LUMTORZA-733202 format. One record per residue (C-alpha): x, y, z. Coordinates in Angstrom, 2 decimals. Layout:
# residues N
+---------+---------+---------+
|       x |       y |       z |
+---------+---------+---------+
|       X |       Y |       Z |
...
+---------+---------+---------+
This chain:
# residues 482
+---------+---------+---------+
|       x |       y |       z |
+---------+---------+---------+
|   59.91 |  -92.30 |  192.01 |
|   62.64 |  -90.11 |  190.87 |
|   63.60 |  -86.42 |  190.98 |
|   62.90 |  -83.93 |  188.33 |
|   65.14 |  -84.28 |  185.25 |
|   65.66 |  -80.58 |  184.74 |
|   65.83 |  -77.48 |  186.94 |
|   62.74 |  -75.34 |  187.18 |
|   61.61 |  -73.22 |  184.23 |
|   62.99 |  -70.06 |  185.67 |
|   66.54 |  -71.47 |  185.97 |
|   66.43 |  -73.06 |  182.49 |
|   65.45 |  -69.70 |  180.97 |
|   68.17 |  -67.91 |  182.95 |
|   70.69 |  -70.44 |  181.68 |
|   69.64 |  -69.90 |  178.07 |
|   69.83 |  -66.12 |  178.47 |
|   73.38 |  -66.28 |  179.89 |
|   74.54 |  -68.92 |  177.38 |
|   75.03 |  -71.70 |  179.89 |
|   72.47 |  -73.75 |  178.03 |
|   71.17 |  -73.73 |  174.50 |
|   67.52 |  -73.74 |  173.54 |
|   68.39 |  -76.27 |  170.94 |
|   69.56 |  -78.73 |  173.58 |
|   66.39 |  -78.12 |  175.70 |
|   64.13 |  -78.66 |  172.65 |
|   65.95 |  -81.90 |  171.58 |
|   65.66 |  -83.26 |  175.13 |
|   61.90 |  -82.42 |  175.20 |
|   61.34 |  -84.06 |  171.86 |
|   63.21 |  -87.12 |  173.03 |
|   61.15 |  -87.33 |  176.17 |
|   57.89 |  -86.79 |  174.27 |
|   58.79 |  -89.75 |  172.09 |
|   59.75 |  -91.90 |  175.13 |
|   56.40 |  -91.21 |  176.76 |
|   54.26 |  -91.75 |  173.73 |
|   52.36 |  -94.51 |  175.50 |
|   50.70 |  -91.79 |  177.59 |
|   48.88 |  -90.35 |  174.49 |
|   49.57 |  -86.91 |  175.94 |
|   50.18 |  -85.19 |  172.63 |
|   47.96 |  -84.93 |  169.54 |
|   50.60 |  -83.03 |  167.40 |
|   54.32 |  -82.58 |  167.84 |
|   55.93 |  -79.89 |  165.76 |
|   59.56 |  -80.92 |  165.92 |
|   60.90 |  -78.97 |  162.89 |
|   59.12 |  -75.75 |  163.88 |
|   60.46 |  -76.08 |  167.43 |
|   63.99 |  -76.67 |  166.25 |
|   63.86 |  -73.71 |  163.99 |
|   62.55 |  -71.52 |  166.77 |
|   65.22 |  -72.72 |  169.12 |
|   67.89 |  -71.83 |  166.64 |
|   66.57 |  -68.33 |  166.41 |
|   66.59 |  -67.90 |  170.16 |
|   70.15 |  -69.19 |  170.48 |
|   71.17 |  -66.73 |  167.72 |
|   69.52 |  -63.90 |  169.59 |
|   71.55 |  -64.77 |  172.72 |
|   74.76 |  -64.94 |  170.69 |
|   74.05 |  -61.46 |  169.37 |
|   73.41 |  -60.10 |  172.85 |
|   69.58 |  -59.90 |  172.70 |
|   67.46 |  -61.07 |  175.61 |
|   64.81 |  -63.48 |  174.39 |
|   62.66 |  -62.93 |  177.45 |
|   61.63 |  -64.58 |  180.78 |
|   60.87 |  -68.03 |  179.23 |
|   63.94 |  -67.89 |  176.88 |
|   64.27 |  -71.10 |  175.02 |
|   62.02 |  -73.18 |  177.29 |
|   59.85 |  -75.79 |  175.53 |
|   56.06 |  -75.42 |  176.20 |
|   53.14 |  -77.47 |  175.13 |
|   49.70 |  -76.02 |  174.45 |
|   46.34 |  -77.60 |  175.01 |
|   44.64 |  -78.44 |  171.66 |
|   41.63 |  -76.20 |  172.24 |
|   41.57 |  -72.44 |  172.33 |
|   45.37 |  -72.05 |  172.69 |
|   46.39 |  -72.41 |  169.04 |
|   49.39 |  -71.80 |  166.84 |
|   49.12 |  -70.72 |  163.16 |
|   49.79 |  -73.56 |  160.85 |
|   49.51 |  -76.28 |  163.57 |
|   46.66 |  -78.83 |  163.89 |
|   43.92 |  -77.47 |  166.05 |
|   41.44 |  -80.42 |  166.52 |
|   39.60 |  -79.47 |  169.71 |
|   39.83 |  -83.16 |  170.44 |
|   37.43 |  -83.95 |  167.63 |
|   38.22 |  -86.77 |  165.06 |
|   36.21 |  -84.88 |  162.36 |
|   38.67 |  -82.01 |  162.77 |
|   41.85 |  -84.16 |  162.53 |
|   43.01 |  -82.18 |  159.48 |
|   41.95 |  -78.67 |  160.85 |
|   44.86 |  -76.22 |  161.03 |
|   44.95 |  -73.06 |  163.08 |
|   44.78 |  -69.90 |  160.92 |
|   46.17 |  -67.63 |  163.61 |
|   48.04 |  -67.52 |  166.94 |
|   45.95 |  -67.29 |  170.09 |
|   46.86 |  -64.50 |  172.56 |
|   48.46 |  -67.10 |  174.86 |
|   50.79 |  -68.29 |  172.03 |
|   51.63 |  -64.69 |  171.11 |
|   52.67 |  -63.91 |  174.68 |
|   54.49 |  -67.18 |  175.32 |
|   56.58 |  -66.81 |  172.21 |
|   57.21 |  -63.08 |  172.86 |
|   58.64 |  -64.27 |  176.27 |
|   60.97 |  -66.62 |  174.52 |
|   59.14 |  -69.89 |  174.86 |
|   59.26 |  -72.57 |  172.19 |
|   56.07 |  -74.42 |  171.35 |
|   56.81 |  -78.13 |  170.79 |
|   53.30 |  -79.50 |  170.34 |
|   49.62 |  -79.61 |  171.19 |
|   48.27 |  -81.79 |  174.13 |
|   45.36 |  -84.06 |  174.14 |
|   41.91 |  -83.13 |  175.43 |
|   38.52 |  -84.88 |  175.31 |
|   36.36 |  -83.72 |  172.43 |
|   35.52 |  -80.01 |  173.03 |
|   37.01 |  -80.41 |  176.52 |
|   33.62 |  -81.81 |  177.61 |
|   34.58 |  -83.94 |  180.59 |
|   37.11 |  -84.74 |  183.33 |
|   38.71 |  -87.69 |  181.54 |
|   41.10 |  -87.20 |  178.63 |
|   40.14 |  -89.61 |  175.94 |
|   39.41 |  -88.98 |  172.18 |
|   39.21 |  -90.85 |  168.96 |
|   42.36 |  -89.18 |  167.72 |
|   44.91 |  -90.72 |  170.13 |
|   42.93 |  -92.71 |  172.74 |
|   42.91 |  -92.40 |  176.53 |
|   45.55 |  -90.44 |  178.48 |
|   46.41 |  -92.09 |  181.84 |
|   48.14 |  -90.62 |  184.81 |
|   51.87 |  -91.58 |  184.85 |
|   51.31 |  -92.81 |  188.44 |
|   48.94 |  -95.62 |  187.29 |
|   48.37 |  -96.16 |  183.60 |
|   44.94 |  -97.78 |  184.20 |
|   43.71 |  -94.55 |  185.81 |
|   42.91 |  -91.27 |  184.16 |
|   45.14 |  -88.30 |  183.87 |
|   41.98 |  -86.21 |  184.48 |
|   40.53 |  -83.71 |  182.12 |
|   40.09 |  -81.89 |  180.24 |
|   43.68 |  -80.68 |  180.29 |
|   44.94 |  -84.22 |  180.93 |
|   47.46 |  -84.31 |  178.09 |
|   49.26 |  -81.31 |  179.53 |
|   49.21 |  -82.64 |  183.05 |
|   50.46 |  -86.12 |  182.01 |
|   53.26 |  -84.72 |  179.87 |
|   54.37 |  -82.60 |  182.81 |
|   54.21 |  -85.56 |  185.34 |
|   56.18 |  -87.81 |  183.06 |
|   58.96 |  -85.18 |  182.53 |
|   58.30 |  -84.68 |  178.83 |
|   57.92 |  -80.97 |  179.29 |
|   58.19 |  -78.48 |  182.08 |
|   55.53 |  -76.01 |  181.14 |
|   52.03 |  -76.24 |  179.51 |
|   48.74 |  -74.46 |  179.12 |
|   45.29 |  -75.68 |  180.03 |
|   41.74 |  -74.36 |  180.29 |
|   38.97 |  -74.76 |  182.85 |
|   35.14 |  -74.57 |  182.77 |
|   34.47 |  -76.87 |  185.78 |
|   37.89 |  -78.12 |  186.88 |
|   39.77 |  -78.87 |  183.72 |
|   43.02 |  -77.27 |  184.94 |
|   42.75 |  -78.43 |  188.60 |
|   41.43 |  -82.00 |  188.13 |
|   44.29 |  -83.28 |  185.91 |
|   46.76 |  -81.32 |  188.18 |
|   45.38 |  -83.50 |  191.14 |
|   45.49 |  -86.72 |  189.13 |
|   49.03 |  -86.12 |  187.96 |
|   50.74 |  -84.44 |  191.01 |
|   51.30 |  -81.08 |  189.29 |
|   50.13 |  -77.53 |  189.66 |
|   47.22 |  -76.17 |  187.73 |
|   46.03 |  -72.57 |  188.00 |
|   42.54 |  -71.25 |  187.18 |
|   42.69 |  -67.43 |  187.28 |
|   39.81 |  -65.04 |  187.65 |
|   37.94 |  -64.47 |  184.38 |
|   39.63 |  -61.77 |  182.48 |
|   43.11 |  -62.10 |  183.99 |
|   44.41 |  -64.20 |  181.14 |
|   42.75 |  -62.84 |  177.98 |
|   41.58 |  -65.00 |  175.05 |
|   39.61 |  -64.37 |  171.96 |
|   37.40 |  -66.31 |  169.63 |
|   36.17 |  -65.14 |  166.21 |
|   32.49 |  -65.88 |  166.93 |
|   31.58 |  -65.14 |  170.54 |
|   33.83 |  -63.03 |  172.64 |
|   31.49 |  -63.40 |  175.67 |
|   31.30 |  -67.21 |  175.59 |
|   33.49 |  -67.55 |  178.69 |
|   31.26 |  -65.55 |  181.02 |
|   28.79 |  -68.17 |  182.26 |
|   30.12 |  -70.32 |  183.81 |
|   33.59 |  -68.84 |  184.00 |
|   35.71 |  -70.53 |  181.25 |
|   39.40 |  -69.52 |  181.62 |
|   42.86 |  -70.45 |  180.37 |
|   45.82 |  -70.80 |  182.71 |
|   49.29 |  -72.31 |  183.21 |
|   50.37 |  -75.71 |  184.45 |
|   53.80 |  -76.74 |  185.63 |
|   55.53 |  -78.81 |  188.32 |
|   56.29 |  -75.93 |  190.59 |
|   54.44 |  -72.98 |  191.94 |
|   57.23 |  -70.62 |  190.98 |
|   57.02 |  -71.72 |  187.34 |
|   53.22 |  -71.27 |  187.31 |
|   53.61 |  -67.77 |  188.75 |
|   56.23 |  -66.87 |  186.20 |
|   54.13 |  -68.09 |  183.43 |
|   50.99 |  -66.32 |  184.74 |
|   52.96 |  -63.09 |  184.62 |
|   53.59 |  -63.75 |  180.91 |
|   49.98 |  -64.73 |  180.03 |
|   48.09 |  -62.04 |  182.07 |
|   47.10 |  -58.51 |  181.23 |
|   44.50 |  -56.65 |  179.26 |
|   44.04 |  -57.29 |  175.52 |
|   41.32 |  -55.28 |  173.70 |
|   40.50 |  -58.27 |  171.51 |
|   38.94 |  -59.89 |  174.67 |
|   35.98 |  -57.84 |  175.93 |
|   36.21 |  -59.62 |  179.28 |
|   39.88 |  -58.97 |  179.86 |
|   40.98 |  -56.68 |  182.70 |
|   44.05 |  -54.49 |  183.47 |
|   46.21 |  -55.86 |  186.29 |
|   47.60 |  -52.69 |  187.85 |
|   51.29 |  -53.65 |  188.12 |
|   50.82 |  -56.95 |  189.81 |
|   53.88 |  -59.32 |  189.60 |
|   52.80 |  -62.84 |  190.40 |
|   56.28 |  -64.28 |  190.81 |
|   56.86 |  -62.00 |  193.84 |
|   53.84 |  -63.56 |  195.60 |
|   55.67 |  -66.99 |  196.04 |
|   58.18 |  -65.35 |  198.48 |
|   55.53 |  -64.31 |  200.98 |
|   56.50 |  -65.46 |  204.51 |
|   54.63 |  -68.51 |  205.59 |
|   53.73 |  -67.12 |  209.06 |
|   52.07 |  -64.16 |  207.35 |
|   49.35 |  -66.43 |  205.87 |
|   45.93 |  -67.49 |  207.13 |
|   43.64 |  -70.00 |  205.58 |
|   40.15 |  -71.25 |  206.10 |
|   39.82 |  -75.05 |  205.69 |
|   36.88 |  -77.02 |  204.66 |
|   37.26 |  -80.83 |  203.93 |
|   34.17 |  -81.08 |  201.75 |
|   32.63 |  -77.47 |  201.35 |
|   29.77 |  -78.90 |  203.44 |
|   28.44 |  -79.93 |  200.06 |
|   29.18 |  -83.58 |  199.09 |
|   30.98 |  -86.72 |  200.35 |
|   34.73 |  -87.04 |  200.12 |
|   36.63 |  -90.28 |  200.10 |
|   38.32 |  -90.78 |  203.54 |
|   41.77 |  -91.33 |  202.00 |
|   41.50 |  -87.95 |  200.20 |
|   40.21 |  -86.24 |  203.30 |
|   43.04 |  -87.73 |  205.39 |
|   45.75 |  -86.84 |  202.87 |
|   44.52 |  -83.26 |  202.40 |
|   44.13 |  -82.90 |  206.15 |
|   47.70 |  -84.01 |  206.73 |
|   48.84 |  -81.32 |  204.28 |
|   46.88 |  -78.69 |  206.05 |
|   48.50 |  -79.83 |  209.37 |
|   51.85 |  -79.34 |  207.73 |
|   50.92 |  -75.83 |  206.74 |
|   49.89 |  -75.09 |  210.36 |
|   53.23 |  -76.61 |  211.69 |
|   55.06 |  -74.28 |  209.24 |
|   53.31 |  -71.27 |  210.69 |
|   50.24 |  -70.72 |  208.57 |
|   47.16 |  -69.83 |  210.62 |
|   44.44 |  -72.34 |  209.97 |
|   40.80 |  -72.23 |  210.86 |
|   38.25 |  -74.91 |  210.06 |
|   35.10 |  -73.25 |  208.70 |
|   31.59 |  -74.11 |  207.63 |
|   30.65 |  -73.07 |  204.13 |
|   26.92 |  -72.20 |  203.86 |
|   26.45 |  -73.18 |  200.23 |
|   23.06 |  -74.05 |  198.67 |
|   22.25 |  -77.83 |  198.73 |
|   24.17 |  -79.97 |  196.24 |
|   21.11 |  -80.84 |  194.19 |
|   20.23 |  -77.13 |  193.68 |
|   23.73 |  -75.80 |  193.09 |
|   24.77 |  -78.70 |  190.77 |
|   21.59 |  -78.24 |  188.71 |
|   22.39 |  -74.58 |  188.34 |
|   25.86 |  -75.57 |  187.07 |
|   24.47 |  -78.27 |  184.75 |
|   22.01 |  -75.70 |  183.24 |
|   24.64 |  -73.15 |  182.59 |
|   27.48 |  -75.46 |  181.38 |
|   24.89 |  -77.30 |  179.26 |
|   24.06 |  -74.03 |  177.58 |
|   27.80 |  -73.31 |  177.25 |
|   28.48 |  -76.58 |  175.40 |
|   25.36 |  -76.44 |  173.36 |
|   26.34 |  -72.98 |  171.99 |
|   29.97 |  -74.15 |  171.50 |
|   28.87 |  -77.14 |  169.54 |
|   26.62 |  -74.94 |  167.32 |
|   29.60 |  -72.61 |  166.69 |
|   31.91 |  -75.49 |  165.85 |
|   29.28 |  -76.97 |  163.47 |
|   28.80 |  -73.63 |  161.75 |
|   32.52 |  -72.91 |  161.48 |
|   33.55 |  -76.35 |  160.18 |
|   30.45 |  -77.68 |  158.45 |
|   29.94 |  -80.73 |  160.58 |
|   26.93 |  -82.26 |  162.39 |
|   27.98 |  -83.45 |  165.84 |
|   24.77 |  -85.44 |  166.16 |
|   25.83 |  -87.71 |  163.28 |
|   29.58 |  -87.23 |  163.15 |
|   32.16 |  -89.83 |  164.54 |
|   32.22 |  -88.34 |  168.09 |
|   31.95 |  -89.77 |  171.60 |
|   28.58 |  -90.49 |  173.16 |
|   29.54 |  -88.61 |  176.19 |
|   30.08 |  -85.49 |  174.15 |
|   26.61 |  -85.84 |  172.55 |
|   25.15 |  -86.27 |  176.05 |
|   26.91 |  -83.18 |  177.28 |
|   25.68 |  -81.14 |  174.31 |
|   22.19 |  -82.58 |  174.97 |
|   22.21 |  -80.92 |  178.40 |
|   21.15 |  -77.77 |  176.69 |
|   18.00 |  -79.40 |  175.29 |
|   14.87 |  -78.06 |  176.91 |
|   16.76 |  -75.37 |  178.97 |
|   14.78 |  -72.25 |  178.56 |
|   16.43 |  -68.82 |  178.71 |
|   14.59 |  -67.95 |  181.94 |
|   15.75 |  -71.22 |  183.59 |
|   19.31 |  -70.57 |  182.62 |
|   19.22 |  -67.05 |  183.93 |
|   17.45 |  -68.08 |  187.18 |
|   20.41 |  -70.47 |  187.84 |
|   22.19 |  -67.29 |  188.87 |
|   20.11 |  -67.28 |  192.11 |
|   21.82 |  -70.28 |  193.80 |
|   25.07 |  -69.17 |  192.09 |
|   24.80 |  -65.85 |  193.90 |
|   24.10 |  -67.58 |  197.16 |
|   27.24 |  -69.75 |  196.58 |
|   29.32 |  -66.66 |  195.84 |
|   28.26 |  -64.95 |  199.11 |
|   29.01 |  -68.17 |  201.04 |
|   32.52 |  -68.44 |  199.59 |
|   33.16 |  -64.74 |  200.23 |
|   32.07 |  -65.14 |  203.84 |
|   34.60 |  -67.94 |  204.26 |
|   37.45 |  -65.60 |  203.51 |
|   36.62 |  -63.39 |  206.53 |
|   39.96 |  -62.83 |  208.17 |
|   41.78 |  -65.29 |  205.81 |
|   43.86 |  -65.09 |  202.66 |
|   42.45 |  -68.26 |  201.07 |
|   40.05 |  -71.18 |  201.37 |
|   41.50 |  -74.65 |  201.23 |
|   39.66 |  -77.83 |  200.18 |
|   40.42 |  -81.13 |  198.42 |
|   40.45 |  -80.80 |  194.60 |
|   38.84 |  -84.21 |  193.92 |
|   36.49 |  -86.08 |  196.20 |
|   38.09 |  -89.39 |  195.18 |
|   41.51 |  -90.62 |  193.99 |
|   42.16 |  -90.85 |  190.18 |
|   39.48 |  -93.01 |  188.55 |
|   39.47 |  -95.35 |  185.52 |
|   40.90 |  -93.79 |  182.34 |
|   38.23 |  -94.76 |  179.89 |
|   35.17 |  -92.87 |  179.23 |
|   33.28 |  -96.14 |  179.33 |
|   34.50 |  -96.70 |  182.92 |
|   32.15 |  -94.06 |  184.24 |
|   32.63 |  -92.30 |  187.56 |
|   32.21 |  -93.51 |  191.20 |
|   28.60 |  -94.21 |  192.29 |
|   29.48 |  -94.45 |  195.96 |
|   31.75 |  -92.17 |  197.93 |
|   32.44 |  -92.64 |  201.69 |
|   29.57 |  -95.02 |  201.98 |
|   27.01 |  -92.59 |  200.27 |
|   25.41 |  -93.28 |  197.00 |
|   26.08 |  -90.58 |  194.29 |
|   24.85 |  -90.22 |  190.76 |
|   28.09 |  -91.21 |  189.03 |
|   28.47 |  -87.91 |  187.28 |
|   31.59 |  -85.71 |  187.02 |
|   30.28 |  -83.09 |  189.59 |
|   30.22 |  -85.94 |  192.24 |
|   33.97 |  -86.53 |  191.83 |
|   35.30 |  -83.02 |  192.26 |
|   35.08 |  -79.86 |  194.38 |
|   36.25 |  -77.62 |  191.56 |
|   33.07 |  -76.70 |  189.57 |
|   31.63 |  -74.47 |  192.39 |
|   34.38 |  -71.88 |  191.64 |
|   33.53 |  -71.71 |  187.98 |
|   30.06 |  -70.61 |  189.11 |
|   31.45 |  -68.08 |  191.63 |
|   34.38 |  -66.89 |  189.54 |
|   37.01 |  -67.15 |  192.21 |
|   40.63 |  -68.00 |  191.28 |
|   41.81 |  -71.46 |  192.36 |
|   44.75 |  -73.68 |  192.05 |
|   45.34 |  -77.41 |  192.66 |
|   48.71 |  -78.30 |  194.21 |
|   50.06 |  -81.74 |  195.20 |
|   48.99 |  -82.71 |  198.73 |
|   50.44 |  -86.25 |  198.99 |
|   49.64 |  -89.85 |  198.02 |
|   47.31 |  -92.61 |  198.90 |
|   48.77 |  -95.91 |  200.18 |
|   48.49 |  -97.14 |  196.57 |
|   50.70 |  -94.34 |  195.39 |
|   47.96 |  -92.33 |  193.74 |
|   48.31 |  -88.53 |  193.91 |
|   45.92 |  -86.30 |  195.80 |
|   45.52 |  -82.64 |  195.09 |
|   44.74 |  -79.75 |  197.52 |
|   42.68 |  -76.84 |  196.17 |
|   43.59 |  -73.24 |  197.14 |
|   40.86 |  -70.63 |  196.42 |
|   41.22 |  -66.92 |  196.69 |
|   39.13 |  -63.76 |  196.45 |
|   38.42 |  -62.62 |  192.88 |
|   41.57 |  -61.11 |  191.36 |
|   43.55 |  -62.24 |  194.40 |
|   45.74 |  -64.58 |  192.40 |
|   48.78 |  -63.50 |  194.44 |
|   47.17 |  -64.85 |  197.67 |
|   46.49 |  -68.21 |  195.99 |
|   50.12 |  -68.40 |  194.83 |
|   51.42 |  -67.48 |  198.21 |
|   49.55 |  -70.30 |  199.98 |
|   50.39 |  -72.76 |  197.25 |
|   54.11 |  -71.91 |  197.59 |
|   53.90 |  -72.29 |  201.39 |
|   52.61 |  -75.82 |  200.87 |
|   55.41 |  -76.59 |  198.45 |
|   57.98 |  -75.49 |  201.01 |
|   56.26 |  -77.36 |  203.85 |
|   55.57 |  -80.53 |  201.85 |
|   57.84 |  -80.61 |  198.73 |
|   56.98 |  -82.84 |  195.86 |
|   59.96 |  -82.33 |  193.40 |
|   61.19 |  -85.92 |  193.97 |
|   57.76 |  -87.65 |  193.65 |
|   57.42 |  -88.41 |  190.00 |
|   57.64 |  -91.73 |  188.07 |
|   60.91 |  -92.39 |  186.29 |
|   60.32 |  -92.79 |  182.58 |
|   63.92 |  -92.52 |  181.49 |
+---------+---------+---------+
């Protein structure tokens, strides 16, 4: 293990703004590191020439006395899905779209570049971001840098692996069931899923596609401060997104300075929902103990969720309809047939979840979803956040063919993604949630801790996450690739 190779994003940007560093040097270092970590398959496209040109423009602005912004000159990677840059490949993780090029910038790219960031490439995702392993037929499987036989998680696994390996310091991801938080857990980084509408996005065909279950974009980084800074850049209303919301003057970066002894959390080791591997439970429990020792008020709580079978079926019905509609839109836009195209069997199985789901069934899935929302809200009584493990197991095999665990803590499970994570519940309920590093197993595998807040209480989530980083710092806990 080694320490971080660069200071946090906030300091890098400050150094560029004051002339102590150049954006050109930061970009060259990032490009060198991306090349040195190519075995991780973290990137689908690297846009070296564009990044160098952009860095030169930022350095010229600094020389002329202009402030490039809060992310001045900092390299950033964008997930190859809805976060797109004009003229850059936008494959959605699909081999049939290997030559597809984005025709416009997404809102996230507009805001990142307006804040001075330099996009250096697009990161890998499973096809249509359909599962919690990052493998596709464009670049192969993406492992966690902590064990290259195990998955970086998904679907934002490329971003998480690149961060953990030190190739970049800032990335974007997206999340419809855990796709920001699962890879953050597998790679020992921070992944933040905001409340739907906080980070606006737009698509040309369906502006309401993210509503059920909540599908959101968010930032990923090695530190909570850097995630908070980037969330400030990405958030805020945009009229192109009918689901976006005004923020009312919130500054997320300020939340990370909240005193530890001012915080109170509810703790559930398994949401009273499904089994959790003992090593995960122990590691997260130790992290919660460290929070308590640092002054956070901790209360163990029961969470009165609907039974796993009923709640997971509600999720499967709604996420199945989501992916079925997404597939139909992609087929229409690009003239491909995903049933016959060169795509993964697991993608076809995910799309097929929509088969036979009647409109009434999909709508009635909101009944257990509502019960879950009320149970989560009740757990916040007197507390700033709810804390759980992120995954129910340590990082699993990297290949889609490896499957998922069929037994957890001595209990038989179905071997499906929802068994392996405690994240999907909060895409049903819409609560903001982050995964932050909790520690490691005896085998050196990272374990994530999930922090969940009330809707639109992103600041509370960040405050608790920052308290954990102070109590249990992880800056020196990354593999040395250089």
